[in-house]
C-alpha positions in Angstrom: -16.2 -39.6 -2.5 -19.0 -38.6 -5.0 -18.1 -36.4 -7.9 -20.5 -33.6 -6.9 -18.9 -33.4 -3.4 -15.5 -33.1 -5.0 -16.7 -30.3 -7.2 -18.2 -28.5 -4.3 -15.0 -29.0 -2.2 -12.9 -27.7 -5.2 -15.0 -24.6 -5.5 -14.8 -23.9 -1.8 -11.0 -24.4 -1.8 -10.7 -21.9 -4.7 -12.8 -19.3 -2.9 -10.7 -19.7 0.3 -7.5 -19.3 -1.8 -8.8 -16.1 -3.5 -9.8 -14.5 -0.2 -6.5 -15.5 1.4 -4.5 -14.0 -1.5 -6.5 -10.8 -1.3 -6.0 -10.6 2.5 -2.2 -11.2 2.2 -2.0 -8.5 -0.5 -3.8 -6.1 1.8 -1.4 -6.8 4.6 1.5 -6.1 2.2 0.1 -2.8 1.2 -0.6 -1.9 4.8 3.0 -2.7 5.8 4.3 -0.6 2.9 2.1 2.3 3.9 3.6 2.4 7.4 7.1 2.0 5.9 6.5 5.0 3.6 5.2 7.1 6.5 8.2 6.2 8.7 10.6 7.1 5.9 8.9 10.4 5.4 8.9 11.1 9.2 12.7 10.4 9.3 13.2 12.9 6.5 10.9 15.3 8.5 8.8 15.9 5.4 5.9 17.7 7.1 5.8 20.8 4.8 6.0 21.6 1.2 9.6 23.0 1.7 10.7 19.7 3.2 8.9 17.5 0.7 10.8 14.4 -0.6 10.8 12.5 -3.9 9.3 9.1 -3.8 9.1 6.2 -6.3 5.8 6.5 -8.2 6.1 3.9 -10.9 7.8 0.6 -11.5 11.6 0.7 -12.0 11.9 -2.7 -13.7 11.6 -2.1 -17.5 11.1 -5.8 -18.2 8.1 -6.2 -15.8 9.5 -9.5 -14.6 9.3 -10.8 -11.1 7.1 -9.9 -8.2 4.8 -7.0 -8.4 6.0 -3.7 -6.9 3.3 -2.7 -4.4 5.0 0.6 -3.3 3.2 2.8 -5.9 -0.1 1.3 -4.9 0.6 2.0 -1.3 1.5 5.6 -2.1 -1.8 5.9 -4.0 -3.6 4.6 -0.9 -1.9 7.3 1.3 -2.7 10.0 -1.3 -6.4 9.0 -1.4 -6.6 9.0 2.4 -5.0 12.4 2.5 -2.1 11.3 4.7 0.4 12.2 2.0 0.1 15.4 -0.1 1.7 15.8 -3.5 3.3 19.1 -4.5 3.1 20.5 -8.0 6.8 19.7 -8.4 6.1 16.0 -7.9 7.4 15.7 -4.3 5.5 14.4 -1.3 5.0 15.4 2.3 2.9 14.2 5.3 -0.2 15.9 6.6 0.8 16.3 10.3 -2.7 16.5 11.6 -3.9 13.3 9.9 -0.8 11.4 10.9 -1.4 12.5 14.6 -5.1 11.3 14.3 -3.9 8.0 12.8 -1.4 7.4 15.7 -4.1 8.3 18.3 -6.5 5.7 16.8 -4.0 2.8 17.1 
């Protein structure tokens, strides 16, 4: 196989790898978002009075091992307005937006 064909094939394989890694990372965050929502539903955290404390930052002080995606998933939920943060640092679900999300499935 000619060298220029090998280079093109290598570049193509790298691009596919990057997109696959991004896609799988997105699936992981999506799965965690639904897990956080279900945990909050089990705790019935639908109002500021029933708000629950959630992990916001990484617990491992050495920063070794796999990346913790839970804080990133929580930020996605906050930016979409599905989860609301109280001034005391606790979180609760927006009942109306959760109902719209479930109706769209």
